[in-house]
N, C-alpha and C positions, 0 to 999 in steps of 0.2 A: 705742633698739636692741632689736630684736627677738632672743631666744635661745631656742632650743628645748629642751627637758629632756630629750630621747631623741636620739641618733645613730645612723646605721646604719653609718657608717666609722670609723677611728681617722682617718682623713684631714678628714673634715667637721668632726668634733670638734675636730682641732688648728687648723683656720681659725675656729672659735667662739671658742676659747681665745686666740688670736692676737688677734682683733678686741677681744676684751673687754680686754685687757691693754693693748693699743695705743690703746682709746679712754680707758683710765683715763690713760695716759701723756700724752695728747693733752688732758687735764683735759675729755673730754666725757662721763665718768660720774664719780660721786662714788665715793670707797674702801669705804662700807658697800654700795654697789650691787655693786661688784667682788667684795668677799669673798662677799655672798650668791649672787650668779650663779656664780661658781667652784664654791663648796662645793654648790649644787644638781647641778651638772655632774658632780663627782664623785660624788655620792651616786647617782644615776641612771645613770652611765656607768663605773662602777670597773673593770670588766674591760677596759674599752677605754682606760683611763687608766695602770692598773698592773699590773705583772706581777712578782712575788717582791718587791715593796716597791720597784720602782724603775719610774720613767717607762717607757713602750714606746719601743721603739726608732723607731717611725713618729712619735711626739710628740716625741722626742728632735730628729730630723731635720726636722719640720717647724716645730716653735716655737722652738727654739734654746734655748741656755743660760740667757741672761738672764729670758726668759720663765718658762721652768719653775722658776728661781730664787725668782720671785715667787709662783708656784703653789705651790712645797714649803712657802715660810713660810706662807702661808695657809692652808694642810692643816694645819700644825703648830700654828698659833693656834688654829685650831676645833678640833683635839682635844685640846688643853691645857685649852680652854674647857668640856668636857664632864666 
């Protein structure tokens, strides 16, 4: 699976997040790969992912609650490691 580091729109970014998490749920990628990809997406696209410590409304609409719960846990886990 090829994931870009930088995305032009929030919808493209949401699609990439969906594909990553769905691939993990379908056992197509490993957990360390999922964490690595999602953290790099966050590091390079912060303004498209969060506004005022919450996910943007586009991401909420496109990704859904379950995927964003997974993403939130990954972000918290990586912040705690620092």
